[in-house]
C-alpha positions as CSV (number, residue, x, y, z in Angstrom):
1,M,-90.0,-16.5,-76.7
2,K,-86.1,-17.1,-76.2
3,L,-85.0,-14.4,-73.7
4,P,-81.4,-13.0,-74.4
5,N,-78.5,-13.8,-72.4
6,I,-78.5,-10.3,-71.3
7,F,-81.6,-10.8,-69.6
8,K,-80.5,-14.5,-67.5
9,K,-80.2,-14.4,-63.5
10,S,-76.8,-14.5,-63.1
11,K,-75.8,-16.8,-59.7
12,P,-74.1,-14.9,-56.7
13,Q,-70.8,-15.1,-56.2
14,E,-69.5,-16.8,-53.7
15,E,-68.7,-15.1,-50.9
16,I,-64.3,-14.9,-50.3
17,K,-63.5,-15.3,-46.6
18,P,-60.1,-13.2,-45.0
19,Q,-57.4,-15.9,-44.2
20,L,-55.9,-15.3,-41.0
21,T,-52.2,-15.1,-40.3
22,L,-50.1,-15.8,-37.4
23,E,-50.7,-12.2,-36.2
24,D,-54.2,-12.0,-36.6
25,V,-54.1,-15.0,-34.2
26,I,-51.6,-13.8,-32.0
27,A,-52.3,-9.6,-31.8
28,P,-54.6,-8.4,-28.9
29,S,-57.9,-6.9,-29.4
30,E,-57.8,-3.9,-28.5
31,I,-54.6,-1.3,-27.6
32,E,-55.2,1.4,-25.7
33,V,-52.1,4.4,-25.2
34,E,-52.4,7.1,-22.8
35,F,-50.3,9.6,-21.5
36,N,-48.6,7.5,-18.8
37,H,-49.7,3.7,-19.1
38,L,-50.3,1.3,-21.7
39,R,-53.6,-1.0,-21.5
40,I,-53.4,-4.0,-23.9
41,D,-56.6,-6.0,-23.5
42,G,-57.1,-5.8,-19.9
43,R,-53.6,-5.7,-18.7
44,F,-52.2,-2.5,-17.6
45,F,-48.3,-1.5,-18.6
46,R,-46.3,1.5,-17.5
47,T,-42.8,1.5,-19.0
48,Y,-39.4,3.1,-17.3
49,F,-35.6,4.2,-18.2
50,V,-33.2,4.4,-16.0
51,S,-31.9,8.6,-16.4
52,S,-28.6,8.2,-13.5
53,Y,-26.7,5.5,-12.3
54,P,-25.0,5.1,-9.1
55,R,-20.8,6.0,-9.1
56,F,-19.8,3.2,-7.8
57,V,-21.0,-1.1,-8.4
58,V,-20.1,-4.3,-7.0
59,P,-21.2,-7.5,-8.6
60,N,-24.7,-8.9,-8.4
61,W,-25.5,-4.8,-7.6
62,L,-29.2,-5.2,-9.4
63,E,-30.2,-7.9,-7.6
64,P,-33.0,-6.5,-5.7
65,L,-34.4,-5.4,-9.5
66,I,-34.0,-9.2,-10.5
67,S,-35.6,-10.8,-7.6
68,F,-38.5,-7.9,-7.1
69,D,-41.6,-9.8,-5.8
70,H,-43.5,-8.6,-8.8
71,S,-43.4,-9.7,-12.6
72,L,-41.5,-7.6,-14.8
73,L,-40.4,-7.1,-18.5
74,I,-36.5,-5.9,-18.0
75,S,-34.0,-5.4,-21.2
76,M,-30.7,-4.5,-21.5
77,F,-29.2,-2.7,-24.6
78,I,-25.5,-2.8,-25.3
79,Y,-23.6,-0.8,-27.6
80,P,-20.0,-1.0,-28.4
81,S,-18.6,2.0,-29.1
82,Q,-15.2,3.1,-31.0
83,S,-12.4,3.7,-28.2
84,Q,-10.8,6.5,-30.6
85,G,-14.1,8.3,-30.7
86,V,-14.7,7.7,-26.8
87,L,-10.8,9.4,-26.1
88,D,-11.5,12.7,-28.4
89,E,-14.6,12.8,-26.6
90,L,-13.2,12.7,-23.1
91,K,-10.4,15.0,-24.1
92,R,-13.1,17.2,-24.8
93,K,-14.8,16.8,-21.5
94,I,-11.9,17.0,-19.6
95,A,-11.2,20.6,-20.9
96,E,-14.3,21.4,-20.5
97,M,-14.2,20.4,-16.8
98,E,-11.0,22.3,-16.0
99,A,-12.1,25.8,-17.5
100,T,-14.9,25.6,-15.3
101,I,-12.9,25.0,-12.1
102,Q,-10.0,27.5,-13.3
103,T,-12.7,30.0,-13.9
104,D,-14.9,29.2,-10.5
105,F,-11.1,29.3,-9.1
106,E,-9.9,33.1,-10.2
107,R,-13.4,34.7,-9.8
108,G,-12.9,32.9,-5.9
109,R,-16.7,30.9,-6.7
110,A,-16.8,27.7,-4.7
111,I,-15.4,24.8,-6.8
112,D,-18.4,22.5,-7.8
113,P,-17.6,19.3,-6.0
114,A,-19.8,17.8,-8.8
115,V,-17.5,18.8,-11.2
116,E,-14.5,17.7,-9.6
117,I,-15.7,13.9,-9.1
118,A,-16.9,14.1,-12.6
119,L,-13.5,15.4,-14.0
120,E,-11.8,12.8,-11.6
121,D,-13.5,9.3,-13.0
122,A,-13.1,11.4,-16.8
123,R,-9.2,11.1,-15.8
124,V,-9.1,7.5,-14.7
125,L,-11.1,6.4,-17.6
126,Q,-8.9,7.8,-19.8
127,N,-6.1,6.4,-18.6
128,Q,-7.9,2.7,-19.0
129,L,-9.1,3.5,-22.3
130,V,-5.7,3.9,-23.4
131,K,-3.9,1.3,-22.1
132,G,-6.5,-1.0,-23.2
133,V,-7.7,-2.2,-20.0
134,E,-11.5,-1.1,-20.4
135,R,-13.7,-0.3,-23.6
136,F,-16.0,1.7,-23.7
137,F,-20.1,1.0,-24.0
138,Q,-23.1,2.6,-24.6
139,F,-25.9,1.0,-22.2
140,A,-30.0,1.3,-22.3
141,L,-31.9,-0.1,-19.1
142,Y,-35.7,-0.1,-19.7
143,I,-38.1,-1.4,-17.6
144,S,-42.1,-3.1,-17.9
145,V,-44.3,-3.3,-14.8
146,P,-47.1,-5.3,-15.8
147,A,-50.6,-5.0,-13.7
148,Y,-54.0,-6.2,-14.0
149,S,-55.9,-3.1,-12.8
150,E,-54.6,0.9,-12.2
151,E,-54.6,0.5,-8.7
152,E,-52.1,-2.3,-8.8
153,L,-49.8,-0.7,-11.4
154,H,-49.9,2.8,-9.3
155,N,-48.5,0.4,-6.1
156,T,-46.1,-1.5,-7.7
157,S,-44.7,1.8,-10.0
158,K,-43.9,3.2,-6.9
159,L,-42.3,0.0,-5.2
160,I,-40.1,0.1,-8.6
161,E,-39.1,3.4,-8.3
162,S,-38.3,3.2,-4.3
163,T,-36.1,0.1,-5.1
164,L,-34.2,2.1,-8.0
165,A,-34.0,4.4,-5.6
166,S,-32.3,2.4,-3.0
167,L,-30.0,1.8,-5.5
168,S,-29.1,5.1,-6.1
169,M,-30.5,4.8,-9.9
170,V,-33.4,7.7,-11.1
171,A,-35.7,5.9,-12.7
172,R,-38.1,8.1,-15.3
173,Q,-41.4,6.9,-17.0
174,T,-41.0,6.7,-20.9
175,T,-43.8,9.8,-20.8
176,L,-45.8,9.6,-23.9
177,Q,-43.7,6.9,-25.8
178,M,-45.9,4.6,-23.3
179,E,-45.7,1.9,-26.8
180,D,-41.9,2.4,-27.9
181,G,-41.1,2.0,-24.6
182,F,-43.7,-1.7,-24.5
183,K,-42.1,-3.1,-27.7
184,S,-38.7,-1.9,-26.3
185,T,-39.0,-4.4,-23.6
186,L,-40.2,-7.0,-25.7
187,P,-38.0,-10.0,-26.4
188,L,-37.4,-8.6,-29.8
189,G,-34.0,-7.0,-29.6
190,Q,-36.0,-3.6,-31.0
191,D,-34.6,-0.6,-28.7
192,L,-36.9,2.1,-29.9
193,L,-35.4,4.7,-27.4
194,N,-32.3,4.7,-27.5
195,L,-32.2,6.2,-24.4
196,T,-28.1,4.9,-23.6
197,H,-25.2,5.9,-20.8
198,N,-21.8,5.4,-20.9
199,M,-20.3,2.7,-19.0
200,D,-16.9,0.7,-19.2
201,T,-16.4,-3.2,-19.1
202,T,-15.8,-4.0,-15.5
203,S,-18.8,-1.6,-14.7
204,L,-21.2,-3.8,-17.7
205,A,-19.9,-7.0,-16.0
206,T,-21.3,-6.4,-13.3
207,T,-25.0,-5.3,-14.9
208,F,-24.9,-9.6,-15.7
209,P,-28.6,-10.3,-14.4
210,F,-27.5,-14.0,-13.5
211,A,-28.1,-13.6,-10.0
212,S,-30.7,-14.9,-7.7
213,S,-30.3,-14.5,-3.4
214,E,-32.2,-17.7,-3.0
215,L,-30.8,-20.0,-5.1
216,T,-27.1,-18.6,-6.5
217,A,-23.4,-19.2,-5.0
218,N,-20.6,-17.9,-5.5
219,E,-19.2,-21.6,-6.8
220,G,-20.8,-25.1,-7.5
221,I,-21.8,-26.6,-10.9
222,M,-25.3,-25.4,-12.6
223,Y,-28.6,-27.2,-11.6
224,G,-31.1,-25.0,-13.9
225,I,-32.9,-21.8,-14.3
226,N,-34.5,-19.9,-11.3
227,E,-39.0,-20.0,-13.3
228,H,-38.9,-17.2,-10.8
229,N,-36.2,-15.1,-12.1
230,D,-34.7,-16.6,-15.0
231,S,-31.4,-16.6,-13.3
232,L,-29.3,-19.4,-13.0
233,I,-28.8,-21.9,-10.2
234,L,-26.0,-22.7,-9.0
235,F,-25.0,-24.5,-5.8
236,N,-22.2,-26.1,-4.2
237,R,-23.8,-28.7,-2.1
238,F,-20.5,-29.9,-0.4
239,S,-20.1,-26.6,1.0
240,L,-22.4,-27.0,4.0
241,E,-22.4,-28.6,7.3
242,N,-24.5,-31.6,5.6
243,A,-24.1,-32.5,1.9
244,N,-27.0,-34.8,2.3
245,S,-30.1,-34.7,-1.1
246,V,-33.1,-36.3,-1.6
247,V,-35.1,-36.2,-5.3
248,F,-38.6,-37.4,-5.2
249,G,-40.4,-37.6,-8.6
250,K,-43.2,-39.4,-10.8
251,S,-41.9,-41.9,-12.6
252,G,-40.0,-39.9,-15.9
253,G,-40.1,-37.1,-13.6
254,G,-36.6,-36.8,-14.7
255,K,-34.4,-37.9,-11.4
256,S,-32.5,-40.5,-12.6
257,Y,-31.4,-37.4,-15.8
258,L,-30.5,-34.7,-12.8
259,I,-28.6,-37.0,-10.8
260,K,-26.6,-37.7,-14.1
261,L,-26.3,-34.1,-15.3
262,E,-25.1,-33.8,-11.6
263,A,-22.5,-36.3,-11.2
264,L,-20.7,-35.0,-14.8
265,R,-20.5,-31.7,-14.1
266,S,-19.7,-32.4,-10.4
267,L,-16.5,-34.6,-12.0
268,M,-15.3,-31.6,-13.4
269,F,-14.6,-29.9,-10.5
270,G,-12.6,-33.2,-9.6
271,T,-15.6,-34.9,-6.7
272,E,-15.2,-38.6,-6.4
273,I,-18.6,-40.3,-7.1
274,I,-19.7,-43.8,-6.5
275,V,-23.0,-44.8,-7.5
276,I,-24.6,-47.7,-5.9
277,D,-26.9,-49.2,-9.2
278,P,-28.8,-52.3,-8.5
279,E,-30.2,-52.2,-12.0
280,S,-27.0,-51.0,-14.2
281,E,-28.6,-47.9,-14.9
282,Y,-25.4,-46.0,-15.3
283,L,-23.1,-48.3,-16.8
284,S,-23.2,-46.6,-20.0
285,L,-22.6,-43.3,-18.0
286,A,-19.5,-44.7,-16.2
287,Q,-17.9,-46.3,-19.4
288,A,-18.6,-42.9,-21.1
289,V,-16.2,-41.4,-18.4
290,G,-13.7,-43.5,-17.9
291,G,-15.2,-44.9,-14.9
292,E,-15.0,-48.3,-13.2
293,F,-17.8,-51.1,-12.8
294,I,-17.8,-53.0,-10.0
295,N,-20.3,-55.9,-10.4
296,F,-21.2,-57.7,-7.0
297,S,-23.6,-61.1,-8.0
298,A,-22.8,-65.0,-6.9
299,S,-21.0,-65.6,-10.5
300,S,-18.7,-62.5,-9.9
301,P,-15.0,-62.2,-8.8
302,V,-15.6,-59.8,-6.6
303,K,-16.7,-60.0,-3.0
304,I,-17.5,-57.8,-0.2
305,N,-15.9,-58.3,3.1
306,P,-17.8,-57.5,6.2
307,F,-14.7,-58.1,8.3
308,D,-12.6,-55.8,6.7
309,L,-11.2,-52.8,8.6
310,S,-10.4,-49.2,7.1
311,G,-6.6,-49.7,8.8
312,E,-6.2,-45.8,9.3
313,I,-5.1,-45.6,13.0
314,A,-6.6,-43.0,14.7
315,S,-4.8,-41.8,18.4
316,G,-6.8,-43.3,20.9
317,E,-9.4,-44.7,18.7
318,S,-10.2,-48.6,18.3
319,E,-11.3,-49.3,15.5
320,L,-12.4,-52.6,16.4
321,G,-15.3,-52.0,18.5
322,R,-17.2,-50.6,16.1
323,K,-17.0,-53.1,13.6
324,I,-17.8,-55.9,16.6
325,L,-20.8,-53.8,17.0
326,S,-22.1,-53.3,12.8
327,L,-20.9,-56.7,12.4
328,T,-23.5,-58.2,15.6
329,A,-26.4,-56.1,13.6
330,F,-25.3,-57.6,10.3
331,L,-25.0,-61.2,11.5
332,R,-28.8,-60.9,13.6
333,L,-30.5,-60.2,9.5
334,V,-28.4,-62.9,8.2
335,L,-29.2,-65.2,10.9
336,G,-32.6,-64.0,12.1
337,T,-33.4,-64.0,15.7
338,L,-30.8,-64.8,18.5
339,T,-31.3,-65.5,22.7
340,A,-29.1,-63.7,24.7
341,T,-27.1,-66.5,24.7
342,E,-26.7,-67.0,20.8
343,G,-25.6,-62.9,20.9
344,A,-23.4,-63.6,23.6
345,I,-21.7,-66.3,22.2
346,L,-21.6,-64.4,18.8
347,D,-19.8,-61.5,20.6
348,R,-17.4,-63.7,21.6
349,A,-16.1,-65.8,18.7
350,L,-16.0,-62.5,16.8
351,K,-13.2,-61.8,19.2
352,Q,-11.6,-64.5,18.9
353,T,-11.9,-64.8,15.0
354,Y,-9.4,-61.3,14.9
355,S,-7.7,-62.4,17.5
356,L,-6.6,-65.7,15.0
357,K,-5.3,-63.3,13.0
358,G,-3.2,-60.8,14.7
359,I,-5.5,-57.9,15.4
360,T,-6.6,-57.1,18.8
361,D,-7.5,-53.7,20.5
362,D,-4.3,-52.1,19.7
363,P,-4.8,-49.6,16.7
364,K,-1.5,-50.6,15.5
365,T,-2.2,-54.4,15.0
366,Q,-5.7,-53.5,12.9
367,N,-3.8,-52.8,10.0
368,R,-3.4,-56.2,9.1
369,T,-5.0,-58.8,6.9
370,P,-9.0,-59.4,8.1
371,P,-10.4,-62.2,8.7
372,L,-13.4,-63.7,6.3
373,I,-16.7,-65.3,7.3
374,E,-15.3,-68.3,6.7
375,D,-12.7,-68.2,10.0
376,L,-16.0,-67.1,12.0
377,Y,-17.3,-70.7,10.5
378,K,-14.3,-72.2,11.8
379,V,-14.3,-70.7,15.2
380,L,-18.0,-71.6,16.0
381,I,-17.6,-75.0,15.0
382,G,-13.8,-75.1,17.2
383,M,-16.4,-74.6,20.2
384,E,-17.6,-77.2,20.0
385,E,-21.0,-76.6,21.8
386,P,-24.5,-77.2,21.0
387,A,-25.6,-73.5,20.6
388,D,-22.4,-72.8,18.3
389,M,-23.0,-75.8,16.0
390,E,-26.3,-74.8,15.4
391,L,-25.4,-71.2,15.0
392,A,-22.5,-72.6,12.6
393,A,-24.8,-74.6,11.0
394,R,-27.2,-71.0,10.2
395,L,-24.1,-69.2,9.4
């Protein structure tokens, strides 16, 4: 007997697996929001906002915070304000503070110095805004402290509070808003707290965080970014007593790129650059910047004369003596081992070679046309001694 279709056993449906998204992959496994901290997986975070700033600031005043000896998440939010609205608010505040001071004076009370200072600052800012010298901004500064334990979080938080206090800044925890505070310090560009402070253009410029006490100078070229605090590395090697440097690295590590970049940026400041390049690696760079490429080879018309003198006359100093010493050392490399007799012959021949060109120990004669190796060869031949002839043949 054939059973109706309604009694047929149906096949089990295939289980549908949910597709993971990028958010699912990078999201932490757990987040715990506490009263004064945040725990994400095994790490703890505590966020601060700056509620009070010093009255006077100088460039690089945030350097102790930027170079703090612990990893920090720091975010700054800058909101431009309309000058007219700020002027109206300043006018009202100035009127209130003047009324407060006048009332205290009439009643014989001591005038609050804080009100006097605030009134003075408000008047100065009002004049600068009217003249267009300054603009007005709202500025927010948030700091998140990461740690691997509650004890480390507590100790680092104390150090942060004392560091900010040394800068005359008051930092407060984002109590009951730790999640919003943490998100505000992430590189998302979202200010979920909106705890701002008034700041003019000059003061705002001093908060720029490109600062490092170890790797940044007041002048020079940019070499890169400090991986410890993400500040720019600015350095002028020629400002030091000794400007020498050496670069080590494995093959393909970027040594040539670093030197070429340094050369290009130094050219912008008028530095004269000479590259000794046996493999013509810098030829394209020299051509790109309009430099001169000088090729020294057997077929090249350009030659180096080791007898050349600088031609610069220094009072009381003879360059010829130093040149003969350097030529003797150079010719020892060219000719090989020299005996004491051969060394004496060579020294005498060098002096005679210069003398034939009218160059003596007198500095005034040392700007004349110098001799060539050919002239030294002729002098050795002219001595007509066996040892001299041997040196001439070797030369």
